[in-house]
N, C-alpha and C positions, 0 to 999 in steps of 0.2 A: 842567173842571179841578177836582180835589178838593183839600181843604186838607191840607197836610203836617202830620202829627201829631208833636209834639215833647214830650219830657218837660220838666218845669219846669227841670231842670238844663241840658238841651240848649238850651232857649229862652234862658235866662240867659246861657249861654256864647256863643251866636250873636249875641245882642244886644250883648254887650260887644265881641266881635270886629268886628262891623259898624261900631261907633263908632270903633274903631281904623282900620279901612279907610277910613272917611269922610274922614279928614284927607288920606290919599294921593289919594283920588278928587278932592277939591277942588283939590289941587295939579296934577293931571294935566290937568284941563280937557277930559276926554273926555265923550261923550254917555252912555256906560255902561262899567263895568268889572266883571269877574268875579273873585271871590276864593274859593278853596277852603280847607276846613279839615276835619281829622279829629281828634277829641279824644283818641283813644287808638288804638294800632296796629291793633287788630282791630274798632274801633267803626265807627259810621256815618260817612259822609263827606257833606259838604254843600257846595253852591255858593251864594254870595251874589252877587246882581246889584244893584249900586248904580247908579242912573241919574239923569240930569238930566231932570226932568219937562218942561222946555221942548221936548225932542225927542220926548216921548211923550204930549203933550196935557194936562199938568198944570203950566202955566207957574208959575215962581217957586218950584218945589219940588225937592227931592232925595228919592228914595225907595229902599227896600231890600226885596228879595224873596228868600226862602230856598227852595232846592230840595235834595232829597236826590240823591245820586249813587249809581249802581249799578255794581258791578264788571262788567267784560267782558274778554275776551282777544282781542287783535288780532294775528294773525301770531305767536303764541307769547308776546306781551308782555301782562302784566296791566296794566290801566288802569281808569279810571273814566269814566262818561259821565253827563251831567246828565239826570235824569228830570223832564221838564217836565210830566208828567201830574198832579203834586201840587206845590203851592207854598204859602207862607205869607208874606203881606205883613207885614214886620217893623215898618216905620216909614216916615213921610214927614215931612219938615220944610220949613219955609219958608226961603228964602234971600234 
């Protein structure tokens, strides 16, 4: 897997959005949740995966990884799919 390349602005916006999502994640109590964001109508789309490290081998932590989404058409409907070939580990914090 290669590293997802982000501009400084994209990184900053994803970081801020991930911290907003973190509060919801803590309230939900799931092992992981996915959040999608597109900064402008024709811009890049991203998925953030926020996960409880207890379920993924890093006990006592919560982490966040960013992925880029790629457009595709399924039965005439435009949609996005997560490209897991590139990712960027955004952060990890102790809980």
